[in-house]
N, C-alpha and C positions, 0 to 999 in steps of 0.2 A: 329954480331958477327961472324968470322969463327968460324964450328967447323969439325970434323970426319965426318959428315955424308954426300952419295952422294943420291942427289933429282932425282928424276924422274920424269919429268912434262910431266905429260898428256892433255893437256885442251882441245885437241877436244873429248875428251871423259866428260865432264861436260855435256855436251849436253842431254848424251844417261841417264845420273844417273839421271838429274833433273826429263827427262820423264819418267821413270821405265820400266819395262817389260812389262806394258799394252798396249804401243804402237805397238809391237811387233805383238799381238793378235789383236787390233782392225782393224788396216788397213795392208796390205801385203808391204812391203818394196821392194821388188823383181818389184813388180807391177807399185808402184810410184816413184823410179829413173829412167827408162827411159822418164817418163814426163818431168822431172827435165831440168835444163841442164848440161852437162857431168861434168862441177866443181860443182855444187853441190848435184848434183846425185851420184860422184866417176867412173864413165864411163870412162873408159878409150878405148871401142871400139862399134861398133854396127855394127850389120849385119843385115842379113833379118830377120831369123826367133830366134835370139840370142843376148846376148851380153855382156861383160865383165864388172865389176867392180869391186874396191877394197872394203874390207871385211871391216864392221864399226869396228867390233870387232877384229882384225887379231893376230894370233898366231905369224907372222911374216913381219918386214915390206913388201911387195910388195904383200902380199896377194890378191891372185883374186879369184871373183869368176864367172861363165860363166852359166847364165841365157836362160830359154826361154820366150821370150816373153808372150805367154801365158800361165797360170796360170793355172798347171799341178802342181801333188804332185810327181809323182813316174815317173822315167825313163821309162818303161813299156809305159805310155800314151804319150810320145814324136814320134810325126810322124818322117819317117825317115831322113826328111831334115830337122829337127829337133838336130835328134840325129848328122848326118853330121856334121853340122854346130857348134854343139856343140862339137863335136872332131878337128874338123878345128883349132877353135877359142881356142882350148886346148894346142894344140901345137903351134903356135901363141903366144900366153901368155907364155908359156914356152920358148922359142927364145927368146923372150922380154927381159925377167924376164933372162935369162942368158946371155946376152948384157949386160944391164942394170946395173942391179946387182951384176952380175958376181958370182952369186948361184952355189954352190957347185952338187946338185940336189933339188928334190920335192918332195913333200907327195901330190898327187893325188887323190882326192876319193868324193861321193857324202855319205850323212846320208840321208835319207830317213824313214821319220815317227820318232817323238819325240825319242821314243824307243830308236832307234838309236842313238843319238843325233843329230839329225837338229833344231839348232835352230830357223829356219824359217821351219816349215814341211810341209805348204801346197804350198811351190811353189821351185819345183825343180830346182836346184843348184849345181854347179860342183865345189868345192873348189883346188885351185893348190897353195900350200904353199912351196914358195921360200926358201931351206935349205942351212944350210955353216957349212963346219966344224965346227966353232970356235962359230955356234949359241947358243948352249947346255951349260948356266951356274944353278950356285944354286936357281937362281931365283925364279923360276918356282916350284922346290921343297918345297926350307924353307921360301919362303914367299908368295907364290901364287900370283908371281907378273913377267910379263914378260916386260923385257927390248925394246922398239922399238924404235932404234937411229930416226929417222924423220917421219914428219908430215903425216898423211893421204895427203893433196894439195900436199906437196913436192912427194909423191909416184907417186899418180897420174900423174901431169905432166909432170914427167920424163918417164911414161912406155905409157903413151898416146904417148908423142913425139916421141918415139922410137917404135911404133907400124906402122905398113908397111900400105900406104894407100891403098890395094886393101885387106884389113883387115886374107889376106893370110901372 
């Protein structure tokens, strides 16, 4: 029977709810992702020393993470080559997201250490969060809920398709 409620369907998150938080402590998801297919690991681009994937717990649709392949925890442990490629992949990610999602801006940053808010604090990763003038609404404030209009697989496919072949 129809009612006045709107439903937010996020079926992709059930796998993480069932797995519980221990999974992120037992194995590094950023070390595991490159060994999977791009679709399974939600990877959109692979470089020589770093790669780009979708965040499993996105703040917004298209929320990307840029990670070095090496398991390092802080930016000062990265080599010059890793720093350069993380920067180049971040720039490309911004260009692709602008073209694919028509976002109005970005939040870019690294949370290093659990005290700084890193969910996976043992493996360095940079966030690229696309923002739109209209993306703020009452859900995050009132209901602690974020409305994401696309499934992760669909977002990954559109970003990967828009990524230039040379990676730059």
